[in-house]
C-alpha positions in Angstrom: 75.7 57.8 78.9 76.3 55.1 81.5 74.1 52.7 79.6 75.9 53.1 76.3 79.1 52.1 78.2 77.3 49.2 79.8 75.9 48.0 76.4 79.3 48.1 74.9 80.7 46.2 77.8 78.0 43.5 77.5 78.8 43.0 73.9 82.5 42.7 74.5 81.8 40.3 77.4 79.5 38.2 75.3 82.1 37.8 72.6 84.8 37.1 75.2 82.5 34.6 76.9 81.9 32.5 73.7 85.6 32.8 72.7 86.8 31.6 76.1 84.4 28.6 76.1 85.3 27.6 72.5 89.0 27.8 73.3 88.5 25.6 76.4 87.5 22.7 74.1 90.9 22.8 72.4 93.0 22.0 75.5 93.0 18.3 76.3 91.2 17.7 79.6 94.1 15.8 81.0 95.9 19.1 81.6 92.9 20.4 83.6 92.7 17.3 85.8 96.4 17.4 86.7 96.0 21.0 88.0 92.9 20.4 90.2 94.9 20.0 93.4 97.0 23.0 92.6 94.0 25.1 92.1 92.4 23.9 95.4 95.6 24.7 97.3 94.8 28.4 96.8 92.0 27.9 99.3 94.7 28.8 102.0 94.3 32.5 101.0 90.7 32.7 102.0 88.5 32.4 105.1 87.9 28.7 105.5 84.7 29.0 107.5 83.2 31.5 105.0 84.1 29.1 102.1 82.6 26.1 103.9 79.4 28.0 104.6 78.8 28.7 100.9 79.9 25.2 99.8 77.5 23.6 102.2 74.7 26.0 101.3 75.0 25.1 97.6 75.5 21.4 98.2 73.5 20.3 101.2 74.2 16.5 100.7 75.2 15.1 104.1 74.7 11.4 103.7 75.8 9.1 100.9 73.3 9.4 98.0 72.9 7.0 95.1 73.5 8.8 91.7 70.7 6.9 90.0 70.7 5.0 86.7 70.3 7.9 84.3 73.4 10.0 85.3 75.7 11.2 82.5 79.3 10.4 82.4 81.4 13.6 82.2 83.3 12.4 79.2 80.0 12.1 77.3 78.9 15.7 77.9 78.0 17.4 74.7 79.3 20.9 75.5 78.0 22.5 72.3 74.5 21.1 72.8 71.7 23.5 73.7 71.4 25.2 76.1 75.0 26.2 75.3 75.5 28.6 78.2 74.5 26.0 80.8 76.9 23.4 79.2 79.6 26.0 78.9 79.3 27.1 82.5 79.2 23.5 83.8 82.1 22.4 81.7 84.2 25.3 83.0 84.5 23.4 86.3 83.7 19.8 85.4 86.7 19.6 83.1 88.9 19.3 86.2 87.4 15.9 87.2 87.8 12.4 85.7 85.6 11.7 82.7 84.4 8.5 84.2 82.5 10.4 87.0 78.8 10.8 86.5 76.3 13.5 87.3 72.6 14.3 86.9 72.0 17.6 85.2 68.8 19.7 85.3 69.3 22.7 83.0 66.9 25.6 82.7 64.5 27.3 85.1 64.1 24.5 87.6 61.6 25.0 90.5 61.6 21.5 92.0 63.9 19.2 93.9 64.7 16.0 92.0 64.7 12.5 93.4 68.4 12.0 92.7 71.2 14.4 93.4 71.4 16.8 90.5 73.4 19.8 89.4 71.1 22.7 88.5 70.9 26.5 88.3 67.8 27.0 90.5 65.8 25.3 93.2 63.0 26.0 95.6 64.0 27.5 99.0 61.4 25.8 101.1 61.5 22.2 102.2 64.3 19.6 101.9 66.2 20.8 98.7 69.4 18.8 99.4 69.2 16.8 96.2 69.3 20.1 94.2 72.9 21.0 94.1 73.5 24.6 92.9 76.2 25.6 90.4 76.8 29.0 88.9 75.0 28.4 85.6 73.7 30.8 82.9 75.9 33.3 84.6 76.3 35.5 81.5 72.6 36.4 81.8 72.2 36.3 85.6 75.5 37.6 87.1 75.7 41.1 85.8 76.5 44.1 88.1 76.5 47.8 87.7 78.5 50.8 89.1 75.8 53.3 90.1 77.0 56.8 90.5 73.6 58.2 91.5 72.9 58.7 95.2 69.7 57.1 96.6 68.4 60.3 98.0 68.7 62.1 94.6 66.6 59.5 92.7 62.9 59.7 91.9 60.4 58.7 94.6 58.9 56.0 92.5 59.0 52.3 91.7 60.2 51.5 88.2 59.3 48.1 86.6 59.7 46.7 83.0 59.3 43.1 82.2 57.6 40.3 80.3 54.1 39.9 81.6 52.4 36.6 81.1 52.7 34.6 84.4 49.6 35.0 86.5 51.4 36.6 89.5 53.0 39.3 87.3 49.6 40.0 85.6 48.0 40.4 89.0 50.7 43.0 90.0 50.1 45.0 86.8 46.3 44.9 87.3 46.8 46.4 90.7 49.4 49.1 90.1 49.8 49.9 86.5 48.0 53.2 86.9 49.3 54.1 90.3 51.1 57.5 90.4 53.9 56.0 92.6 54.7 53.4 89.9 56.2 53.5 86.4 55.3 50.1 85.1 55.4 48.6 81.6 55.1 45.3 79.7 57.8 44.7 77.1 56.3 41.5 75.5 54.0 42.1 72.5 52.2 38.7 72.9 50.3 37.8 76.0 49.6 40.1 79.0 47.6 43.2 78.2 48.4 45.6 75.3 47.2 48.4 77.5 50.4 47.9 79.6 52.8 47.8 76.6 55.7 50.2 76.8 59.2 50.1 75.1 62.1 48.6 77.1 64.2 51.1 78.9 67.9 51.1 79.7 69.5 50.1 83.0 70.7 53.7 83.3 67.1 54.8 83.2 66.1 52.3 85.8 68.8 53.8 88.1 67.1 57.1 88.2 64.4 55.6 90.5 64.7 54.8 94.2 62.8 51.5 93.9 63.1 48.8 91.2 60.6 46.0 90.9 62.1 42.6 91.1 59.4 40.0 90.7 60.2 36.3 90.2 59.5 35.0 86.8 59.7 31.3 85.9 62.1 30.9 88.8 64.2 33.8 90.2 64.1 37.5 89.3 66.9 38.0 86.7 67.4 41.6 87.6 67.9 41.1 91.3 71.7 40.9 91.1 72.3 44.1 89.3 69.6 45.9 91.3 71.3 45.0 94.6 74.7 46.2 93.2 73.1 49.6 92.6 72.1 52.5 94.8 68.4 51.7 94.2 66.4 49.1 96.3 64.8 45.9 95.1 61.1 45.6 95.9 59.7 42.1 96.0 57.9 39.4 97.9 60.0 37.0 99.9 61.7 34.9 97.2 60.5 31.3 96.7 63.5 30.1 94.5 67.2 30.5 94.7 70.4 30.2 92.6 74.1 30.7 93.2 73.2 34.1 94.4 71.7 32.5 97.5 68.4 34.4 97.4 67.3 32.3 100.4 69.8 34.2 102.6 68.4 37.6 101.8 66.8 39.3 104.8 63.6 41.4 104.4 64.0 45.1 105.3 67.8 44.6 105.4 68.7 43.6 101.9 65.5 44.5 100.1 62.0 46.0 100.6 59.6 43.1 101.2 56.0 43.2 100.1 53.2 40.7 100.8 52.6 37.9 98.3 49.3 39.5 97.4 51.1 42.9 96.9 48.5 44.8 99.0 51.1 46.7 101.1 53.2 48.0 98.2 52.2 51.7 98.5 52.5 51.6 102.3 56.1 50.3 102.0 57.1 52.8 99.3 55.8 55.7 101.3 57.6 54.5 104.4 61.0 54.3 102.8 60.5 57.6 100.9 60.0 59.2 104.4 62.8 57.2 106.1 65.7 57.9 103.8 68.3 56.8 106.4 66.8 53.4 106.7 66.5 53.0 103.0 70.2 53.9 102.5 71.1 51.3 105.1 69.3 48.7 102.9 71.3 49.9 99.9 74.6 49.5 101.9 73.6 46.0 103.1 72.6 44.9 99.6 75.9 46.2 98.1 77.8 44.3 100.8 76.0 41.1 100.0 76.8 41.4 96.3 80.5 42.0 96.8 81.1 38.4 97.9 80.6 37.4 94.3 83.2 39.7 92.8 86.4 37.6 93.5 86.4 35.2 90.5 89.3 33.1 91.9 87.3 32.4 95.1 84.1 31.7 93.0 86.1 29.1 91.0 87.4 27.5 94.2 83.9 27.3 95.7 82.5 25.8 92.4 85.2 23.1 92.3 84.6 22.2 96.0 80.9 22.0 95.5 81.5 19.5 92.7 84.1 17.6 94.7 81.6 17.2 97.5 78.9 16.1 95.0 81.1 13.3 93.6 82.1 12.3 97.2 78.6 12.2 98.5 77.4 10.2 95.5 80.1 7.7 96.4 82.2 8.1 93.3 85.5 9.4 94.9 
């Protein structure tokens, strides 16, 4: 089965992820710092305008911005402190910069823009979010893609959805559509929500048998959105309110995903429309796949990450 292979790959990747991050601590940071310029020279092999667009999207600081009094010196970062994945992912790129430089860190599901320039995984899309500088954090959980061999037109004409249900907006969705014949919905958490909705978790492979996959935001972004958009199914969701390194704010409704109203009242209308208009649905699949592909080149991802941080230290008047 596809999912068995995916599960085995996740386990291997998890072990590899922790091994890599532990080994990084062994090498003195002086070796990383001396190679920063060499790594950045590889920018010549990429489209400069495309790189600049992403760098300036993640880091919107334009004017000099004071770092504040509570910033942490990089040399004082406790890499093995919880949450480890956030510290590991930040250290992967921060190790190339001088330990005397400082940064503010907001780790976790952040849904607000801070008063001082801060490095964080997520931020609100609306309003002035320039102080919220995005870095690719908690990527082991969020940046996972699939290789879907199932054609869209061969999949079930239904919406599949499994998830933890305790936030009011997710509860509302379940109240409206749990029993709808066009939906196969289930709650996987045994505390909170409604035990009437309780169903066992299902594999990604089982999700991929359906044309439409529910991708509701949780505490911040929808965790499953990345792998859904890499598949031949279509994400169904309201217009996102939060964004991460995935640049959810750049997604276009009816182009990258199927949008539904914030009150969910047009869900069935939208599902029926795209069931009847297969060609249009397949164009959305193609567009979503194309959007996801920009994250596949790990060398380019590293260059962008380093330049986002370089801009951060420059705009906070440290270099």
